[in-house]
C-alpha positions as a printed Julia matrix, in Angstrom:
99×3 Matrix{Float64}:
   0.05   0.05  -0.21
   1.24   3.41  -0.69
   1.42   6.24   1.85
  -1.33   8.12   0.6
  -3.66   5.21   0.68
  -2.6    4.19   4.33
  -3.38   8.02   5.22
  -6.81   7.82   3.4
  -7.83   4.49   5.16
  -6.78   5.94   8.82
  -8.56   9.18   8.52
 -11.3    8.75   5.97
 -13.99   9.75   8.27
 -12.0   13.27   9.19
 -11.54  13.87   5.37
 -15.57  13.21   4.78
 -16.36  15.43   7.58
 -13.93  18.35   6.24
 -15.45  17.87   2.71
 -18.95  18.17   4.18
 -17.81  21.37   6.35
 -16.21  22.87   3.48
 -19.42  22.27   1.34
 -21.74  23.8    4.1
 -19.55  26.97   4.38
 -19.56  27.54   0.6
 -23.23  27.02   0.46
 -24.01  29.28   3.57
 -21.65  32.28   2.84
 -21.2   32.2   -1.0
 -24.45  30.97  -2.46
 -26.87  32.01   0.4
 -25.27  35.13   1.08
 -25.73  34.26   4.73
 -25.46  37.06   6.94
 -26.92  39.58   4.69
 -30.05  37.74   3.91
 -31.15  37.58   7.55
 -30.53  41.43   7.88
 -32.98  41.74   4.97
 -35.51  39.17   6.5
 -35.61  40.99   9.65
 -36.14  44.21   7.95
 -39.06  42.68   6.2
 -40.43  41.17   9.37
 -39.92  44.72  11.24
 -42.0   46.51   8.18
 -44.73  43.7    8.73
 -44.87  44.15  12.26
 -45.54  48.1   11.73
 -47.88  47.85   8.96
 -49.88  44.98  10.97
 -50.02  47.72  13.98
 -51.07  50.37  11.86
 -53.79  47.99  10.44
 -54.91  46.98  14.03
 -55.25  50.62  14.9
 -57.29  51.46  11.58
 -59.57  48.54  12.8
 -59.87  49.74  15.98
 -60.7   53.28  14.85
 -63.26  51.63  12.24
 -64.88  49.62  15.02
 -65.64  52.67  17.0
 -67.01  54.49  14.29
 -69.33  51.62  13.27
 -70.4   51.3   17.16
 -71.27  55.06  17.1
 -73.37  54.82  13.71
 -75.1   52.06  15.16
 -76.26  53.95  18.4
 -76.97  56.71  16.27
 -79.2   54.59  13.97
 -80.89  53.2   17.04
 -81.98  56.34  18.09
 -83.16  57.39  14.74
 -85.32  54.02  14.77
 -86.56  54.3   18.1
 -87.74  58.09  17.38
 -89.31  56.95  14.0
 -91.09  53.95  15.86
 -92.68  56.42  18.33
 -93.36  59.13  15.85
 -95.01  56.87  13.23
 -96.56  54.19  15.2
 -97.16  55.83  18.42
 -95.07  53.46  20.27
 -94.73  54.92  23.75
 -93.92  52.95  27.12
 -96.35  52.78  29.92
 -95.89  55.68  32.15
 -93.79  57.45  29.65
 -94.62  60.84  28.19
 -93.59  61.63  24.69
 -92.86  65.36  23.59
 -92.2   66.09  19.85
 -90.77  69.55  19.78
 -90.56  71.3   16.26
 -88.5   74.05  15.44
């Protein structure tokens, strides 16, 4: 056996692991642009978080507006029921003021 073959037989696992390590390092840093891709993705995540917070705030405002509109609509409905159909509760007096 030659010297090179003896070294390979003795350290074949180490050589295989070094090849795998070199391949992974190449893939991570050269092909996938490792540290910079994480920074870009974190920036996108931060932007999405801000956008979601803005949407939550807009949803809250819209919900409050709808609740206010519902209250006004209920008052209008009640006044129409009283005026058109004469629906007055027992013991209640209804005054209509015209300007």
